[in-house]
PAKOLSE-830846 format. One record per residue (C-alpha): residue in three letters; chain; x, z, y. Coordinates in pm, 1 decimal, m for minus. Layout:
// PAKOLSE-830846
NODE   residu   chaine         c1         c3         c2
NODE      Ala        A          X          Z          Y
...
This chain:
// PAKOLSE-830846
NODE   residu   chaine         c1         c3         c2
NODE      Met        A     m705.6    m1354.7      191.9
NODE      Asn        A     m432.4    m1351.6      460.4
NODE      Glu        A     m592.1    m1051.2      619.5
NODE      Leu        A     m580.7     m873.2      287.4
NODE      Ile        A     m205.0     m956.9      246.6
NODE      Glu        A     m140.9     m816.4      597.1
NODE      Lys        A     m318.9     m493.1      499.2
NODE      Ile        A     m119.3     m468.5      185.3
NODE      Asn        A      208.4     m517.3      381.7
NODE      Ala        A      114.0     m251.6      641.9
NODE      Ser        A       17.1       m1.9      375.5
NODE      Phe        A      340.1      m69.6      184.0
NODE      Glu        A      554.6      m20.0      500.7
NODE      Thr        A      374.3      315.6      560.9
NODE      Leu        A      441.0      421.6      204.8
NODE      Lys        A      801.4      316.2      228.1
NODE      Ala        A      869.6      500.5      554.0
NODE      Asp        A      697.9      829.1      437.1
NODE      Ala        A      865.7      819.6      102.3
NODE      Glu        A     1205.8      777.6      255.5
NODE      Leu        A     1139.7     1073.6      491.7
NODE      Gln        A     1036.3     1290.8      189.2
NODE      Ala        A     1339.5     1179.2      m20.0
NODE      Glu        A     1599.0     1201.0      253.5
NODE      Lys        A     1488.9     1492.7      461.3
NODE      Gly        A     1259.0     1680.0      220.1
NODE      Asn        A      960.9     1635.9      458.8
NODE      Lys        A      660.8     1769.4      259.2
NODE      Ala        A      403.0     1627.7      501.9
NODE      Ala        A      561.4     1279.3      464.7
NODE      Gly        A      524.7     1318.0       80.0
NODE      Thr        A      149.1     1383.8      128.6
NODE      Arg        A      120.1     1083.3      355.0
NODE      Ala        A      306.4      867.2      104.2
NODE      Arg        A       77.9      970.8     m182.9
NODE      Lys        A     m223.0      891.6       31.4
NODE      Ala        A      m81.4      549.9      119.4
NODE      Ser        A       m9.9      483.1     m251.4
NODE      Leu        A     m376.6      539.1     m332.6
NODE      Glu        A     m479.0      301.5      m41.7
NODE      Leu        A     m228.7       45.5     m165.5
NODE      Glu        A     m366.1       69.1     m516.1
NODE      Lys        A     m719.7      m13.8     m394.7
NODE      Leu        A     m582.0     m303.8     m186.0
NODE      Leu        A     m393.7     m445.2     m477.1
NODE      Lys        A     m699.8     m436.8     m698.1
NODE      Glu        A     m891.9     m613.8     m425.0
NODE      Phe        A     m611.7     m874.2     m405.8
NODE      Arg        A     m629.9     m931.0     m778.7
NODE      Lys        A     m999.1    m1002.3     m759.8
NODE      Ala        A     m957.0    m1244.1     m463.4
NODE      Ser        A     m673.3    m1417.5     m636.1
NODE      Leu        A     m875.6    m1471.0     m948.5
NODE      Glu        A    m1162.5    m1608.8     m751.8
NODE      Ala        A     m934.7    m1844.8     m564.7
NODE      Ser        A     m779.4    m1973.3     m881.4
NODE      Lys        A    m1121.0    m2050.2    m1027.6
NODE      Ala        A    m1225.7    m2255.8     m724.1
């Protein structure tokens, strides 16, 4: 579970950095990377939800 949380944090930092580049400097490539990171983050958060539910049942 800790490894999953680390992946979520890394993905969020990537999303945050690229989103800031897009918003502040109008960097279109950063916007594409941010959207890709958001999809990866979504998958990781769903995985976290499943793991969290399993842990609470144990």
